[in-house]
N, CA, C and O of each residue as an XYZ file, in Angstrom:
884
protein
N      16.514      2.627      2.947
C      16.889      1.409      2.235
C      17.236      1.735      0.780
O      16.724      2.695      0.204
N      18.093      0.939      0.218
C      18.519      1.200     -1.146
C      17.361      1.062     -2.105
O      16.536      0.157     -1.987
N      17.313      1.965     -3.048
C      16.260      1.929     -4.058
C      16.791      1.215     -5.299
O      17.729      1.707     -5.925
N      16.230      0.095     -5.664
C      16.658     -0.643     -6.844
C      15.475     -0.888     -7.746
O      14.321     -0.780     -7.332
N      15.780     -1.221     -8.991
C      14.722     -1.471     -9.952
C      14.296     -2.932     -9.882
O      15.013     -3.770     -9.335
N      13.153     -3.224    -10.425
C      12.728     -4.603    -10.511
C      11.427     -4.844     -9.780
O      10.995     -4.045     -8.950
N      10.821     -5.956    -10.107
C       9.575     -6.329     -9.477
C       9.847     -6.945     -8.114
O      10.993     -7.166     -7.721
N       8.761     -7.215     -7.409
C       8.905     -7.829     -6.097
C       8.129     -7.048     -5.060
O       7.198     -6.311     -5.385
N       8.519     -7.217     -3.813
C       7.840     -6.534     -2.717
C       8.817     -5.593     -2.019
O      10.017     -5.856     -1.943
N       8.274     -4.495     -1.515
C       9.134     -3.509     -0.863
C       9.216     -3.756      0.648
O       8.598     -4.680      1.179
N       9.993     -2.908      1.319
C      10.172     -3.064      2.750
C       8.875     -2.914      3.525
O       8.675     -3.573      4.545
N       8.000     -2.049      3.044
C       6.699     -1.844      3.695
C       5.892     -3.145      3.707
O       5.304     -3.508      4.725
N       5.868     -3.842      2.571
C       5.138     -5.106      2.482
C       5.783     -6.166      3.362
O       5.085     -6.941      4.016
N       7.109     -6.206      3.382
C       7.804     -7.153      4.255
C       7.436     -6.920      5.725
O       7.260     -7.871      6.486
N       7.324     -5.661      6.111
C       6.944     -5.350      7.493
C       5.553     -5.889      7.807
O       5.318     -6.408      8.898
N       4.635     -5.767      6.855
C       3.282     -6.281      7.072
C       3.285     -7.800      7.189
O       2.552     -8.364      8.001
N       4.106     -8.461      6.382
C       4.214     -9.916      6.473
C       4.760    -10.319      7.841
O       4.237    -11.227      8.486
N       5.808     -9.638      8.269
C       6.398     -9.940      9.571
C       5.419     -9.651     10.699
O       5.319    -10.422     11.654
N       4.699     -8.545     10.591
C       3.755     -8.173     11.635
C       2.609     -9.167     11.732
O       2.207     -9.547     12.832
N       2.077     -9.594     10.581
C       0.991    -10.579     10.578
C       1.472    -11.907     11.147
O       0.758    -12.557     11.911
N       2.685    -12.307     10.774
C       3.258    -13.547     11.291
C       3.441    -13.469     12.803
O       3.142    -14.423     13.521
N       3.926    -12.343     13.276
C       4.128    -12.151     14.718
C       2.808    -12.208     15.471
O       2.726    -12.817     16.538
N       1.777    -11.580     14.923
C       0.467    -11.589     15.572
C      -0.068    -13.013     15.684
O      -0.570    -13.411     16.735
N       0.040    -13.777     14.601
C      -0.418    -15.165     14.614
C       0.370    -15.983     15.638
O      -0.190    -16.799     16.371
N       1.669    -15.747     15.669
C       2.535    -16.451     16.620
C       2.126    -16.159     18.062
O       2.011    -17.070     18.881
N       1.911    -14.896     18.358
C       1.578    -14.510     19.733
C       0.162    -14.934     20.120
O      -0.109    -15.222     21.285
N      -0.724    -14.970     19.151
C      -2.052    -15.530     19.430
C      -1.926    -17.008     19.823
O      -2.608    -17.487     20.729
N      -1.042    -17.709     19.122
C      -0.822    -19.100     19.461
C      -0.191    -19.273     20.823
O      -0.578    -20.158     21.585
N       0.790    -18.422     21.136
C       1.501    -18.547     22.411
C       0.625    -18.159     23.597
O       0.714    -18.772     24.661
N      -0.220    -17.145     23.420
C      -0.966    -16.585     24.551
C      -2.378    -17.137     24.661
O      -2.846    -17.424     25.763
N      -3.059    -17.290     23.535
C      -4.478    -17.683     23.560
C      -4.725    -19.130     23.152
O      -5.612    -19.787     23.699
N      -3.946    -19.632     22.194
C      -4.214    -20.973     21.655
C      -2.944    -21.826     21.624
O      -2.508    -22.239     20.550
N      -2.348    -22.093     22.785
C      -1.085    -22.863     22.804
C      -1.226    -24.282     22.276
O      -0.226    -24.929     21.966
N      -2.458    -24.774     22.169
C      -2.677    -26.145     21.684
C      -2.495    -26.256     20.175
O      -2.415    -27.364     19.646
N      -2.430    -25.125     19.473
C      -2.301    -25.144     18.009
C      -0.869    -24.775     17.609
O      -0.536    -23.599     17.464
N      -0.045    -25.783     17.437
C       1.356    -25.549     17.084
C       1.477    -24.899     15.716
O       2.484    -24.255     15.423
N       0.457    -25.062     14.871
C       0.497    -24.470     13.527
C       0.648    -22.950     13.588
O       1.292    -22.351     12.726
N       0.057    -22.334     14.602
C       0.164    -20.883     14.740
C       1.606    -20.471     15.055
O       2.091    -19.449     14.571
N       2.275    -21.278     15.867
C       3.665    -20.976     16.197
C       4.575    -21.183     14.978
O       5.563    -20.471     14.799
N       4.223    -22.169     14.147
C       5.014    -22.417     12.935
C       4.931    -21.227     11.992
O       5.948    -20.773     11.467
N       3.714    -20.718     11.776
C       3.547    -19.524     10.933
C       4.331    -18.352     11.519
O       4.891    -17.537     10.785
N       4.363    -18.279     12.822
C       5.046    -17.178     13.496
C       6.547    -17.174     13.355
O       7.196    -16.177     13.674
N       7.127    -18.297     12.872
C       8.584    -18.341     12.742
C       9.100    -17.411     11.655
O      10.300    -17.145     11.591
N       8.220    -16.917     10.805
C       8.669    -16.018      9.737
C       9.053    -14.641     10.253
O       9.861    -13.947      9.638
N       8.481    -14.249     11.371
C       8.559    -12.850     11.798
C       9.972    -12.401     12.147
O      10.455    -11.409     11.601
N      10.638    -13.112     13.043
C      11.928    -12.621     13.541
C      12.988    -12.501     12.447
O      13.669    -11.477     12.390
N      13.161    -13.503     11.570
C      14.150    -13.315     10.502
C      13.883    -12.093      9.633
O      14.812    -11.381      9.252
N      12.615    -11.851      9.320
C      12.297    -10.691      8.474
C      12.591     -9.398      9.213
O      13.139     -8.465      8.627
N      12.236     -9.327     10.485
C      12.537     -8.128     11.259
C      14.044     -7.895     11.355
O      14.501     -6.754     11.289
N      14.809     -8.964     11.508
C      16.263     -8.820     11.576
C      16.826     -8.314     10.254
O      17.714     -7.461     10.231
N      16.307     -8.844      9.163
C      16.741     -8.384      7.854
C      16.433     -6.899      7.656
O      17.280     -6.141      7.186
N      15.224     -6.496      8.015
C      14.833     -5.094      7.860
C      15.631     -4.186      8.782
O      15.935     -3.047      8.429
N      15.970     -4.693      9.971
C      16.806     -3.909     10.882
C      18.180     -3.667     10.263
O      18.686     -2.545     10.289
N      18.782     -4.718      9.707
C      20.094     -4.563      9.087
C      20.031     -3.595      7.913
O      20.921     -2.761      7.741
N      18.979     -3.705      7.106
C      18.803     -2.783      5.986
C      18.647     -1.351      6.481
O      19.286     -0.434      5.964
N      17.801     -1.165      7.480
C      17.564      0.171      8.006
C      18.805      0.769      8.639
O      19.085      1.955      8.464
N      19.559     -0.052      9.382
C      20.760      0.444     10.048
C      21.830      0.843      9.045
O      22.595      1.778      9.282
N      21.883      0.137      7.930
C      22.869      0.454      6.903
C      22.545      1.773      6.215
O      23.445      2.569      5.944
N      21.272      2.011      5.932
C      20.891      3.140      5.087
C      20.405      4.367      5.856
O      20.214      5.427      5.259
N      20.203      4.244      7.161
C      19.740      5.406      7.904
C      20.814      6.489      7.945
O      22.010      6.196      7.952
N      20.373      7.733      7.972
C      21.321      8.844      8.048
C      21.767      9.120      9.478
O      22.761      9.811      9.703
N      21.029      8.577     10.439
C      21.384      8.790     11.846
C      21.076      7.521     12.626
O      19.966      7.335     13.124
N      22.071      6.654     12.723
C      21.840      5.367     13.370
C      21.611      5.511     14.870
O      20.962      4.661     15.480
N      22.138      6.581     15.473
C      21.916      6.794     16.904
C      20.433      7.004     17.197
O      19.910      6.469     18.174
N      19.759      7.777     16.357
C      18.321      7.977     16.535
C      17.579      6.656     16.354
O      16.611      6.371     17.058
N      18.040      5.872     15.420
C      17.455      4.551     15.176
C      17.565      3.693     16.436
O      16.601      3.047     16.846
N      18.742      3.695     17.038
C      18.964      2.923     18.260
C      18.109      3.434     19.409
O      17.516      2.647     20.148
N      18.047      4.747     19.556
C      17.251      5.319     20.643
C      15.779      4.993     20.489
O      15.079      4.779     21.479
N      15.306      4.955     19.254
C      13.908      4.596     19.003
C      13.652      3.138     19.405
O      12.622      2.825     20.002
N      14.587      2.262     19.076
C      14.457      0.860     19.472
C      14.472      0.719     20.994
O      13.685     -0.036     21.563
N      15.370      1.447     21.640
C      15.465      1.369     23.102
C      14.217      1.932     23.761
O      13.731      1.378     24.747
N      13.697      3.024     23.226
C      12.481      3.621     23.782
C      11.326      2.627     23.736
O      10.625      2.438     24.730
N      11.130      1.995     22.586
C      10.007      1.061     22.477
C      10.283     -0.247     23.207
O       9.349     -0.961     23.572
N      11.546     -0.564     23.421
C      11.865     -1.711     24.273
C      11.356     -1.463     25.683
O      10.761     -2.347     26.300
N      11.592     -0.264     26.189
C      11.129      0.089     27.542
C       9.605      0.179     27.604
O       8.995     -0.284     28.567
N       8.992      0.768     26.588
C       7.539      0.906     26.568
C       6.839     -0.449     26.416
O       5.706     -0.622     26.864
N       7.514     -1.394     25.788
C       6.899     -2.697     25.517
C       7.069     -3.691     26.653
O       6.421     -4.737     26.657
N       7.925     -3.385     27.609
C       8.274     -4.402     28.595
C       7.094     -4.820     29.466
O       6.902     -6.009     29.719
N       6.306     -3.855     29.923
C       5.154     -4.204     30.768
C       4.126     -5.042     30.002
O       3.706     -6.079     30.514
N       3.698     -4.634     28.789
C       2.786     -5.503     28.025
C       3.376     -6.876     27.731
O       2.661     -7.877     27.763
N       4.667     -6.931     27.447
C       5.344     -8.202     27.186
C       5.296     -9.109     28.408
O       4.965    -10.289     28.300
N       5.625     -8.557     29.562
C       5.610     -9.339     30.804
C       4.213     -9.852     31.122
O       4.035    -11.017     31.480
N       3.237     -8.983     30.990
C       1.870     -9.382     31.345
C       1.331    -10.424     30.376
O       0.669    -11.376     30.790
N       1.610    -10.251     29.091
C       1.064    -11.171     28.088
C       1.675    -12.561     28.198
O       0.965    -13.561     28.099
N       2.993    -12.631     28.403
C       3.673    -13.929     28.372
C       3.935    -14.525     29.750
O       4.053    -15.742     29.890
N       4.026    -13.673     30.766
C       4.417    -14.179     32.080
C       3.401    -13.867     33.169
O       3.611    -14.218     34.330
N       2.308    -13.217     32.810
C       1.221    -13.002     33.758
C       1.409    -11.859     34.724
O       0.538    -11.619     35.560
N       2.509    -11.149     34.642
C       2.753    -10.013     35.530
C       4.156     -9.472     35.304
O       4.942    -10.059     34.561
N       4.464     -8.366     35.938
C       5.758     -7.725     35.737
C       6.880     -8.593     36.299
O       6.767     -9.146     37.393
N       7.957     -8.702     35.538
C       9.100     -9.507     35.952
C      10.365     -8.959     35.308
O      10.320     -8.365     34.231
N      11.483     -9.163     35.973
C      12.776     -8.759     35.422
C      13.522     -9.944     34.825
O      14.672     -9.810     34.406
N      12.879    -11.090     34.786
C      13.558    -12.307     34.347
C      13.593    -12.459     32.825
O      14.403    -13.229     32.309
N      12.748    -11.755     32.111
C      12.692    -11.860     30.646
C      12.546    -10.457     30.062
O      11.873     -9.601     30.635
N      13.186    -10.233     28.913
C      13.106     -8.933     28.249
C      12.628     -9.134     26.811
O      12.933    -10.145     26.178
N      11.877     -8.161     26.310
C      11.244     -8.302     25.003
C      12.239     -8.159     23.846
O      13.393     -7.778     24.039
N      11.762     -8.473     22.655
C      12.621     -8.574     21.482
C      13.209     -7.235     21.051
O      14.229     -7.215     20.362
N      12.601     -6.124     21.434
C      13.161     -4.825     21.076
C      14.555     -4.647     21.682
O      15.400     -3.975     21.091
N      14.803     -5.238     22.847
C      16.137     -5.155     23.441
C      17.151     -5.917     22.583
O      18.290     -5.476     22.433
N      16.747     -7.046     22.028
C      17.623     -7.797     21.128
C      17.918     -6.986     19.876
O      19.063     -6.915     19.430
N      16.889     -6.379     19.313
C      17.073     -5.566     18.105
C      17.962     -4.359     18.403
O      18.787     -3.978     17.573
N      17.799     -3.766     19.563
C      18.637     -2.633     19.960
C      20.106     -3.041     20.036
O      20.975     -2.348     19.507
N      20.379     -4.163     20.692
C      21.761     -4.626     20.807
C      22.343     -4.935     19.431
O      23.512     -4.652     19.169
N      21.526     -5.517     18.555
C      21.989     -5.780     17.198
C      22.331     -4.512     16.450
O      23.318     -4.466     15.716
N      21.522     -3.480     16.630
C      21.781     -2.194     15.961
C      23.063     -1.550     16.484
O      23.810     -0.949     15.712
N      23.323     -1.668     17.777
C      24.548     -1.118     18.357
C      25.776     -1.805     17.771
O      26.775     -1.151     17.471
N      25.701     -3.111     17.610
C      26.809     -3.850     17.019
C      27.040     -3.397     15.577
O      28.182     -3.172     15.175
N      25.976     -3.264     14.804
C      26.105     -2.806     13.417
C      26.720     -1.412     13.369
O      27.552     -1.128     12.508
N      26.316     -0.548     14.288
C      26.873      0.807     14.311
C      28.392      0.778     14.431
O      29.088      1.531     13.749
N      28.901     -0.089     15.297
C      30.351     -0.159     15.489
C      31.058     -0.695     14.247
O      32.166     -0.264     13.929
N      30.436     -1.616     13.556
C      31.022     -2.093     12.298
C      31.005     -0.988     11.242
O      31.939     -0.861     10.450
N      29.932     -0.189     11.237
C      29.823      0.901     10.259
C      30.793      2.033     10.553
O      31.377      2.617      9.639
N      30.960      2.335     11.822
C      31.686      3.544     12.216
C      33.202      3.393     12.130
O      33.915      4.393     12.054
N      33.697      2.179     12.139
C      35.140      1.973     12.195
C      35.587      1.021     11.089
O      34.998     -0.042     10.893
N      36.619      1.411     10.383
C      37.158      0.552      9.336
C      37.753     -0.716      9.930
O      37.643     -1.797      9.351
N      38.383     -0.575     11.090
C      38.930     -1.748     11.758
C      37.784     -2.504     12.431
O      37.065     -1.953     13.265
N      37.631     -3.745     12.065
C      36.489     -4.519     12.533
C      36.608     -4.944     13.988
O      35.681     -5.543     14.533
N      37.739     -4.643     14.628
C      37.881     -5.008     16.033
C      36.845     -4.305     16.885
O      36.391     -4.855     17.888
N      36.460     -3.086     16.498
C      35.439     -2.369     17.255
C      34.102     -3.110     17.184
O      33.419     -3.282     18.194
N      33.744     -3.540     15.982
C      32.504     -4.278     15.820
C      32.539     -5.618     16.523
O      31.561     -6.023     17.152
N      33.670     -6.312     16.416
C      33.808     -7.601     17.077
C      33.713     -7.437     18.594
O      33.079     -8.239     19.280
N      34.361     -6.373     19.111
C      34.288     -6.108     20.546
C      32.867     -5.826     20.997
O      32.435     -6.315     22.041
N      32.129     -5.029     20.205
C      30.734     -4.731     20.543
C      29.893     -5.996     20.525
O      29.028     -6.190     21.378
N      30.154     -6.858     19.543
C      29.420     -8.125     19.443
C      29.705     -9.012     20.652
O      28.792     -9.622     21.209
N      30.970     -9.082     21.054
C      31.348     -9.930     22.189
C      30.796     -9.402     23.507
O      30.668    -10.161     24.468
N      30.471     -8.127     23.565
C      29.825     -7.555     24.751
C      28.307     -7.724     24.679
O      27.653     -8.001     25.685
N      27.756     -7.552     23.472
C      26.298     -7.604     23.310
C      25.743     -9.004     23.557
O      24.659     -9.149     24.123
N      26.474    -10.033     23.138
C      25.965    -11.404     23.270
C      25.766    -11.824     24.727
O      24.675    -12.273     25.080
N      26.778    -11.693     25.583
C      26.535    -12.053     26.988
C      25.514    -11.147     27.664
O      24.795    -11.581     28.564
N      25.449     -9.881     27.232
C      24.445     -8.982     27.806
C      23.044     -9.452     27.443
O      22.145     -9.436     28.284
N      22.851     -9.871     26.192
C      21.547    -10.392     25.776
C      21.177    -11.635     26.574
O      20.019    -11.814     26.949
N      22.163    -12.495     26.834
C      21.905    -13.701     27.617
C      21.618    -13.355     29.072
O      20.722    -13.934     29.687
N      22.372    -12.415     29.621
C      22.177    -12.013     31.018
C      20.793    -11.395     31.223
O      20.126    -11.658     32.223
N      20.373    -10.571     30.264
C      19.064     -9.936     30.350
C      17.942    -10.893     29.970
O      16.767    -10.618     30.213
N      18.320    -12.030     29.368
C      17.347    -13.010     28.882
C      16.367    -12.361     27.900
O      15.149    -12.480     28.036
N      16.940    -11.669     26.906
C      16.109    -11.056     25.876
C      15.565    -12.139     24.952
O      16.129    -13.229     24.863
N      14.484    -11.838     24.278
C      13.947    -12.776     23.291
C      15.027    -13.117     22.264
O      15.621    -12.216     21.671
N      15.281    -14.383     22.055
C      16.255    -14.920     21.101
C      17.702    -14.745     21.555
O      18.602    -15.342     20.965
N      17.943    -13.941     22.587
C      19.247    -13.868     23.222
C      20.405    -13.587     22.284
O      20.277    -12.850     21.307
N      21.560    -14.204     22.612
C      22.780    -13.981     21.829
C      22.616    -14.466     20.392
O      23.184    -13.873     19.475
N      21.850    -15.532     20.184
C      21.634    -16.032     18.825
C      20.897    -14.995     17.985
O      21.133    -14.885     16.782
N      20.007    -14.235     18.618
C      19.304    -13.183     17.901
C      20.246    -12.083     17.444
O      20.140    -11.588     16.322
N      21.180    -11.698     18.329
C      22.181    -10.677     17.973
C      23.061    -11.193     16.838
O      23.367    -10.457     15.899
N      23.466    -12.451     16.925
C      24.281    -13.057     15.868
C      23.542    -13.056     14.541
O      24.132    -12.780     13.496
N      22.261    -13.362     14.580
C      21.468    -13.424     13.361
C      21.393    -12.051     12.691
O      21.519    -11.945     11.472
N      21.191    -11.019     13.479
C      21.171     -9.649     12.948
C      22.508     -9.324     12.289
O      22.555     -8.761     11.195
N      23.590     -9.688     12.971
C      24.922     -9.415     12.438
C      25.168    -10.170     11.138
O      25.820     -9.646     10.234
N      24.650    -11.400     11.032
C      24.804    -12.175      9.794
C      24.199    -11.428      8.608
O      24.799    -11.368      7.535
N      23.017    -10.862      8.804
C      22.397    -10.114      7.715
C      23.248     -8.917      7.321
O      23.343     -8.585      6.139
N      23.863     -8.270      8.295
C      24.705     -7.110      7.984
C      25.982     -7.535      7.265
O      26.347     -6.954      6.243
N      26.651     -8.539      7.796
C      27.947     -8.928      7.245
C      27.839     -9.553      5.857
O      28.753     -9.430      5.042
N      26.713    -10.224      5.591
C      26.559    -10.900      4.303
C      25.778    -10.067      3.292
O      25.381    -10.569      2.240
N      25.559     -8.802      3.611
C      24.753     -7.961      2.718
C      25.441     -7.746      1.378
O      24.766     -7.459      0.389
N      26.759     -7.876      1.312
C      27.485     -7.645      0.071
C      27.463     -8.867     -0.851
O      27.879     -8.783     -2.007
N      26.981     -9.990     -0.343
C      26.840    -11.168     -1.171
C      25.583    -11.026     -2.034
O      24.765    -10.133     -1.811
N      25.440    -11.905     -3.008
C      24.201    -11.931     -3.784
C      23.039    -12.104     -2.819
O      23.134    -12.848     -1.843
N      21.941    -11.410     -3.098
C      20.855    -11.389     -2.120
C      20.294    -12.779     -1.844
O      19.889    -13.075     -0.720
N      20.270    -13.634     -2.870
C      19.780    -14.999     -2.677
C      20.613    -15.694     -1.610
O      20.070    -16.333     -0.709
N      21.929    -15.568     -1.715
C      22.804    -16.192     -0.732
C      22.581    -15.595      0.656
O      22.571    -16.314      1.655
N      22.404    -14.298      0.709
C      22.208    -13.634      2.000
C      20.959    -14.147      2.692
O      21.018    -14.552      3.853
N      19.832    -14.137      2.000
C      18.564    -14.527      2.611
C      18.557    -16.000      2.999
O      18.138    -16.361      4.098
N      19.027    -16.846      2.082
C      18.982    -18.283      2.340
C      19.972    -18.666      3.426
O      19.626    -19.409      4.344
N      21.193    -18.171      3.335
C      22.211    -18.545      4.306
C      21.821    -18.100      5.709
O      21.896    -18.880      6.658
N      21.407    -16.848      5.836
C      21.076    -16.336      7.164
C      19.871    -17.060      7.760
O      19.867    -17.380      8.948
N      18.863    -17.316      6.955
C      17.669    -17.992      7.456
C      17.981    -19.422      7.885
O      17.534    -19.873      8.940
N      18.755    -20.135      7.056
C      19.116    -21.500      7.411
C      20.016    -21.525      8.642
O      19.878    -22.393      9.504
N      20.929    -20.574      8.719
C      21.820    -20.482      9.868
C      21.021    -20.321     11.157
O      21.291    -20.985     12.157
N      20.049    -19.443     11.117
C      19.228    -19.213     12.299
C      18.378    -20.435     12.631
O      18.304    -20.846     13.789
N      17.745    -21.009     11.628
C      16.860    -22.148     11.846
C      17.619    -23.324     12.450
O      17.151    -23.946     13.404
N      18.783    -23.627     11.896
C      19.552    -24.760     12.377
C      20.142    -24.503     13.757
O      20.257    -25.421     14.569
N      20.511    -23.264     14.019
C      21.087    -22.931     15.327
C      20.051    -23.036     16.428
O      20.371    -23.446     17.544
N      18.829    -22.676     16.131
C      17.788    -22.681     17.146
C      17.197    -24.074     17.359
O      16.959    -24.476     18.498
N      16.960    -24.808     16.282
C      16.375    -26.131     16.400
C      14.900    -26.078     16.749
O      14.319    -24.997     16.840
N      14.290    -27.241     16.944
C      12.883    -27.324     17.308
C      11.990    -26.682     16.268
O      12.236    -26.776     15.066
N      10.943    -26.024     16.755
C       9.986    -25.397     15.840
C      10.634    -24.258     15.055
O      10.120    -23.846     14.015
N      11.765    -23.751     15.556
C      12.433    -22.642     14.879
C      12.977    -23.030     13.505
O      13.330    -22.151     12.718
N      13.050    -24.320     13.204
C      13.553    -24.703     11.879
C      12.669    -24.145     10.768
O      13.121    -23.975      9.636
N      11.416    -23.863     11.092
C      10.507    -23.313     10.088
C      10.849    -21.868      9.742
O      10.282    -21.299      8.810
N      11.774    -21.277     10.489
C      12.212    -19.922     10.169
C      12.880    -19.852      8.806
O      12.961    -18.777      8.213
N      13.359    -20.984      8.301
C      14.015    -20.967      6.988
C      13.062    -20.516      5.881
O      13.504    -20.023      4.844
N      11.751    -20.686      6.100
C      10.793    -20.282      5.071
C      10.685    -18.758      4.952
O      10.099    -18.245      3.999
N      11.249    -18.046      5.916
C      11.273    -16.585      5.812
C      12.120    -16.128      4.635
O      11.999    -14.993      4.175
N      12.974    -17.014      4.152
C      13.804    -16.651      2.997
C      12.955    -16.330      1.773
O      13.348    -15.503      0.951
N      11.798    -16.972      1.641
C      10.988    -16.784      0.427
C      10.468    -15.356      0.271
O      10.674    -14.768     -0.790
N       9.794    -14.755      1.286
C       9.400    -13.353      1.094
C      10.589    -12.415      0.984
O      10.518    -11.407      0.282
N      11.696    -12.735      1.675
C      12.870    -11.872      1.579
C      13.493    -11.925      0.195
O      14.056    -10.935     -0.271
N      13.396    -13.072     -0.464
C      13.931    -13.188     -1.822
C      13.161    -12.339     -2.821
O      13.668    -12.018     -3.896
N      11.936    -11.979     -2.461
C      11.113    -11.135     -3.336
C      11.363     -9.648     -3.104
O      10.826     -8.808     -3.827
N      12.162     -9.323     -2.116
C      12.431     -7.919     -1.774
C      13.119     -7.208     -2.937
O      14.090     -7.712     -3.500
N      12.604     -6.037     -3.286
C      13.145     -5.312     -4.438
C      14.039     -4.133     -4.064
O      14.450     -3.361     -4.931
N      14.337     -3.996     -2.780
C      15.222     -2.924     -2.358
C      14.546     -1.595     -2.113
O      15.200     -0.643     -1.688
N      13.255     -1.504     -2.370
C      12.528     -0.245     -2.179
C      11.937     -0.178     -0.771
O      11.515     -1.189     -0.209
N      11.916      1.010     -0.227
C      11.394      1.180      1.131
C       9.878      1.119      1.159
O       9.306      0.504      2.059
N       9.217      1.740      0.198
C       7.757      1.766      0.182
C       7.209      2.858      1.085
O       7.978      3.668      1.603
N       5.890      2.899      1.288
C       5.268      3.928      2.143
C       5.851      3.914      3.543
O       6.292      2.877      4.039
N       5.847      5.077      4.168
C       6.425      5.179      5.512
C       5.314      5.209      6.562
O       4.461      6.096      6.557
N       5.341      4.239      7.448
C       4.436      4.195      8.606
C       5.227      3.653      9.792
O       4.743      2.799     10.535
N       6.456      4.162      9.964
C       7.386      3.516     10.878
C       6.870      3.453     12.314
O       7.063      2.443     12.991
N       6.217      4.517     12.790
C       5.773      4.486     14.185
C       4.604      3.527     14.380
O       4.418      2.996     15.475
N       3.823      3.303     13.343
C       2.743      2.326     13.443
C       3.310      0.943     13.749
O       2.790      0.233     14.610
N       4.368      0.562     13.052
C       4.950     -0.756     13.256
C       5.600     -0.865     14.637
O       5.589     -1.935     15.245
N       6.158      0.225     15.125
C       6.726      0.213     16.476
C       5.620      0.075     17.522
O       5.717     -0.744     18.437
N       4.586      0.869     17.380
C       3.509      0.887     18.366
C       2.730     -0.420     18.369
O       2.206     -0.833     19.403
N       2.655     -1.066     17.216
C       1.873     -2.291     17.113
C       2.347     -3.351     18.101
O       1.533     -4.095     18.649
N       3.649     -3.426     18.332
C       4.184     -4.485     19.195
C       3.624     -4.406     20.616
O       3.002     -5.373     21.056
N       3.806     -3.315     21.353
C       3.225     -3.289     22.696
C       1.703     -3.287     22.683
O       1.076     -3.840     23.587
N       1.095     -2.665     21.655
C      -0.367     -2.566     21.615
C      -1.008     -3.942     21.458
O      -1.967     -4.259     22.162
N      -0.495     -4.757     20.551
C      -1.129     -6.053     20.324
C      -0.896     -6.985     21.514
O      -1.749     -7.818     21.821
N       0.249     -6.851     22.186
C       0.494     -7.665     23.378
C      -0.469     -7.302     24.501
O      -0.972     -8.175     25.208
N      -0.717     -6.021     24.656
C      -1.652     -5.577     25.685
C      -3.063     -6.080     25.388
O      -3.770     -6.526     26.292
N      -3.469     -6.007     24.129
C      -4.803     -6.483     23.744
C      -4.929     -7.991     23.976
O      -5.944     -8.449     24.502
N      -3.924     -8.757     23.597
C      -3.962    -10.200     23.804
C      -4.002    -10.544     25.296
O      -4.691    -11.476     25.712
N      -3.264     -9.786     26.079
C      -3.294    -10.005     27.533
C      -4.688     -9.754     28.096
O      -5.186    -10.530     28.912
N      -5.313     -8.664     27.654
C      -6.647     -8.329     28.154
C      -7.674     -9.382     27.738
O      -8.559     -9.737     28.517
N      -7.549     -9.879     26.500
C      -8.458    -10.938     26.055
C      -8.299    -12.172     26.941
O      -9.290    -12.754     27.383
N      -7.071    -12.565     27.198
C      -6.815    -13.726     28.044
C      -7.288    -13.479     29.462
O      -7.854    -14.374     30.090
N      -7.067    -12.289     29.973
C      -7.442    -11.950     31.344
C      -8.949    -12.059     31.532
O      -9.409    -12.654     32.507
N      -9.724    -11.491     30.610
C     -11.173    -11.513     30.752
C     -11.760    -12.877     30.414
O     -12.815    -13.248     30.929
N     -11.076    -13.629     29.545
C     -11.530    -15.008     29.287
C     -11.419    -15.870     30.540
O     -12.237    -16.759     30.777
N     -10.405    -15.592     31.322
C     -10.196    -16.351     32.550
C     -10.971    -15.776     33.728
O     -10.841    -16.229     34.865
N     -11.773    -14.775     33.428
C     -12.610    -14.193     34.475
C     -11.887    -13.246     35.398
O     -12.263    -13.090     36.560
N     -10.827    -12.599     34.875
C     -10.081    -11.631     35.669
C      -9.223    -12.277     36.720
O      -8.535    -11.582     37.468
């Protein structure tokens, strides 16, 4: 990520905010569905992850490795995702890492070719694929990732606010609270911060597995 001067929070802190929000959201979805407040807090996670993905994809020296890492953890996370949210293995729903992977592939095509037709073509293929696979957030998730990439050259305030509002309004329902993700993103100072990248990747399948086990034993197996 680009290193800039100024106060604020770095990418490492943003990841912790997104991770905490995601954990609260999934606790609400899996263990405490009666508390909508937990799901509201959880709306911060996806926009921040999309923003960080766009930042990482832009500044990484090897975007292919970045994509392969996303795909690897998408595959590793699928069983915990299925068990936590659907009670068993299923091919009907795919976890959010697949959405992030498709978004990264689209960004790669925009980066690699001056003619934007390559990127547009990748986007037009990725969106129906996300819908067909029924990935978390689907085609709208891929679009949201692309918005962060395409608007990165605008003033950061415009980028964070526009993309967050765009996502919130497009999704509707409880997702409108995703617009509040703009606030921590507006504090971003462009610095990467400490590196614990595999911890953040591993946390996703690990916390889903733990939540599933808690629910399983609460229900008496």
